[in-house]
C-alpha positions, -999 to +999 in steps of 0.1 A: -005-372-135+021-344-133+011-311-118+016-278-137+011-242-128-023-227-136-022-205-167-044-175-175-049-161-210-061-125-207-032-101-214-029-088-250-025-050-253-045-050-286-065-020-297-075-003-330-080-036-348-090-035-385-109-062-404-110-068-442-148-073-439-171-065-410-209-061-407-218-026-396-236-038-365-208-063-356-175-044-357-141-061-351-136-042-318-162-065-302-137-094-301-118-077-273-147-067-250-146-099-228-184-105-231-203-132-250-231-110-261-212-092-289-191-104-318-174-096-351-193-108-382-178-109-416-198-100-447-178-123-470-163-157-474-132-146-492-097-146-476-097-120-449-076-106-421-080-091-386-049-068-383-031-050-355-004-023-358+015-017-325+027+017-338+060+033-349+089+019-329+067-005-309+065-042-309+044-068-291+055-103-281+025-127-280+029-164-272-007-175-276-039-170-297-073-175-280-106-177-299-140-184-285-177-182-294-171-187-331-183-206-362-149-213-378-154-251-379-189-248-392-177-223-418-150-247-429-123-220-423-086-223-419-068-199-396-032-188-388-016-159-369+010-140-389+036-113-382+055-088-403+080-060-402+067-041-432+029-043-428+028-075-449+041-059-480+068-086-485+077-099-451+049-123-441+054-151-416+032-177-400+038-180-362+023-216-363+011-239-390-023-229-404-051-253-393-088-258-395-106-259-361-121-293-355-149-278-333-167-245-327-155-245-291-127-224-276-094-225-295-060-220-280-027-220-298+006-214-280+039-208-297+074-193-294+070-156-295+085-130-319+087-093-311+071-076-341+051-045-349+025-060-373+002-089-365-029-104-382-052-133-380-057-148-415-090-166-423-092-186-455-115-213-470-148-202-454-179-214-471-202-193-450-195-159-434-173-164-403-179-148-370-159-146-337-171-135-303-138-133-285-103-133-299-069-119-287-033-127-288-007-117-262+017-131-234+002-159-213+003-156-175+017-186-157+006-184-121+019-211-097+010-246-085-024-245-069-028-258-034-063-271-043-084-269-074-119-282-085-116-285-123-147-306-130-173-290-108-205-282-126-241-270-119-270-277-143-292-246-146-327-260-151-363-257-142-375-290-128-413-296-123-421-320-094-455-335-091-475-337-058-463-373-053-426-365-059-423-377-095-404-355-120-430-342-144-407-322-167-372-308-170-362-277-189-324-275-190-311-241-197-273-246-196-245-261-176-223-238-155-187-248-151-173-239-116-136-236-109-122-229-075-084-223-073-067-219-039-032-205-035-016-205+000+014-186+011+016-165-021+048-145-025+049-110-039+055-122-075+023-143-076+003-116-057+014-090-083+003-113-112-032-118-097-036-081-090-027-073-126-052-099-138-079-086-115-074-050-126-073-059-163-102-083-165-127-071-139-157-094-142-151-101-179-142-134-196-107-148-200-091-182-208-079-207-182-058-238-184-060-255-150-034-281-159-016-274-192+006-305-190-016-336-188-049-318-195-038-294-223-072-297-241-090-282-211-093-246-223-121-228-206-136-193-208-142-182-172-151-151-152-150-142-115-180-155-096-182-124-074-168-088-076-151-090-042-114-099-042-102-116-010-065-118-003-058-118+034-022-112+046-005-137+070+028-140+088+031-103+094+023-095+057+051-118+043+026-141+025-009-139+011-037-165+008-062-164-021-091-184-033-104-177-067-140-186-074-145-188-112-175-197-133-182-202-170-207-217-194-198-252-203-194-255-241 
């Protein structure tokens, strides 16, 4: 197995999104809030768009699309991210080939970026009203090679009833928590700045992680920090920094 730098998918700069259709109680702004408990819900199955305008004289340069907590596979939908220079009047371009998600689990598409003002997610072919809990597009954050990582740690959250003689009488499984510890040693100022920017932008909210995007490119997980405290002790007179990130997320 080759080893690749850890990649975070959190940065986007999106705001003021508009949707062709949206339920009054489930506005499109919910897809940016980094929590699982809210979502955008459409009120139609017709072709529809979630659109972003960067503003006059402004462009954004995303190189990924991340979607989580959705029903796009169940809905039979096909999706594609598009960009334009004229608000899609005549100049309409697909940044990747449109596809139908094969599952309702987290979706990640990476691509060669374009610096454009107008962007939109196009949804077609749905047979039931689609919904999305989390969705954004922006520049990915490649960190560095981890000194140690625990990509497959899990903890089953369950109530287990044990009888007086030690026999298992019943199990009520709630969910499985994914646990991801990433340790960086001797971090330089560049990596330190990337992690501080991530910490300040995400807080305790959700974001996407690829622990090894080369040989394990399908391991795309929505994670959050396990604790609010951020530890980054200085060493060698402040020249380098050590950091251990403890992340958790619900296994899909």
